[in-house]
N, C-alpha and C positions, 0 to 999 in steps of 0.2 A: 493598503493601505499597506508597512511597514517596517514588522514587526523587527525588535532585536533582544527581546529576553522580556520572554512576561509567564510568571511561573504560576501555581497551585503547588499547594498539601498533594504531593506521593504518595500519601497512604491513602488517599480516598478527593481529594480534588479535583474539581474538573473546569478546565478551560474550554471555551468556546469563543471562538473567532468568530466573524461574520466581518464584509464587511463590500463594498456597492464601487466595485472592480477589484483587485487583484488585491492578495495578501504575498508579500514579500520580505524575504525572512535580508538582514543588512547585519553584515560580521561575522567573525567565523563562528561564536559559537553559538550555542546551543536556543537557542529564537522559541522554543514551546516547551516548557518542562510540565508535570502536575499526571497526577495520579492513572484519566486519563483525556482523548485532545476531543471537538468537533470543528471543523476549520469551513466557514462555506466564505465563495468569493466570486458574488452573482452578477453576471456579467464581465467577468477577467476568471483569470486563473491562480494555483497555486503552486509556491516556490518557478523559476526561471528554469529552462532546458534553450542550453546555446545549440545541443547538435539533438535531435528530434532521435539518430537510430540506436546514439547507446547514452540516451541519456544528462546526458554530460548538462551540470548546467547549477547556476544553488539551489539548489532542496530547500522548504521548511525543514530542519533539523529537531529533533523528538527526542525526552527521553519522558515517555506513558508506558506503565503497561494498556493500555484499551486505547484504543481508535474509535470514535462513535461519530462517527460522521469527515466525508471527506468529497464536496462540491463544487466545482464548475461548471456556470453555464454559460463560461463571455464566448464569441466563435472561437473556432477554434480552440480551444481552452488547455489547460494546458496540467495537472496533478499530476506534482512532485517533489516526494515526500523520504528520508531519512533518518530511522529514530533507533537511536541506540543504545535504548532500557532493550537485554536478552530475556525480557520478559516473550512472555509468546501472544504473539495477535490472531487474530481470528477474521478475519473480513468476511461480513455476512454479506448476501446477498446487492442488498440494496441499500451496503456503506459506504460504496463510491460512486458518485450520481455525476454524470460531465455530461458538456453539451455537442450538439454537433460537434461528429472530427478531430472530436476532442481524446487524448494520449493520459494516459497517469504512468507515474509509474514510480515503485512502491518501493522501497525499502529496507531490512530490519535486518538490529545481529542477535534475532533471540531467533526462532522457530517464524514459519508463518501459516498460518491456514487462510485457503482459500477454495476449500470443499464447499462448501455453499456453493460457488462460482460468478464466474461478473461476466455481462452482456455488456458488447460495447459493438456501434453498427460499423464506426470505424477507425480510423487510429492506432498508436502502438499506447505495446499493454509493456512493463516490464516488471516480472514480478520477483524483488531478492532474498531468499533468505541468508542468516550468520546459521543458521544449524538447518533441521528442512522442514524443506515448501511442502506444502503435504497441500492435490490439486483436486477439481471435483472431478466423479465415471465417468461423469458428458465430458462432450469438449466444454473448452471453452470458446466461447460464438466469440469474436473475432471483427467482423466483416473482412473490413481489407483495412493491408496493416502488416505490423509487424510484432509479434512473440514473442518475448524474453524470457525465462525462468533460471536459473540460479539461486542451485541448494550446496551452502553450502557444505552441505553431511549427505546433503540427502534430497530426492526428488521423488515422492512419492503421490498415490492415484489415495481416493477418501475410501471406504470403504472398507469389508473385513480385511484378515487379515485370515491368509491359509496354511495351514499346517501345512509341516513336513508332510510330499508322497515319498513312501514306502513302497518297497519291494513288500510280498508276501517275506521271501527270504530274510528281510530286514526282522524282521521280531524273535 
């Protein structure tokens, strides 16, 4: 499936795309616009990656406030999405589903919360945030492959924040 532009209401509209193969973007504009989006490529990839190390290629460009699912089940599939919306995105533990050897490249203009964790057995994982990137307190289990984590403002671990430690004399 080749997508040039699909849109729904940005207030409460949901875009759900399912393909018997890959979901690819066409043109330079935003491919998916709505409040939420779910993309499923049965037997294929989402977006195109030409450089596995950097994730360069042609991602599916989105303008959404919420991702409800990203699934690619092809042979060594790729998920490559770039969200231009500055709303915070949360990746739940089962949001990203990849076939064997798959790689995921997820970029967003706002904060990105991956604190629920992601589990991949192999392949590359890139998480890039235009704000704060929040990671799980436990390790990200990648198996083999490259892990790239970028937060324009900060990269932090989830969990309780501890206050400043003050010496007894500072009171």
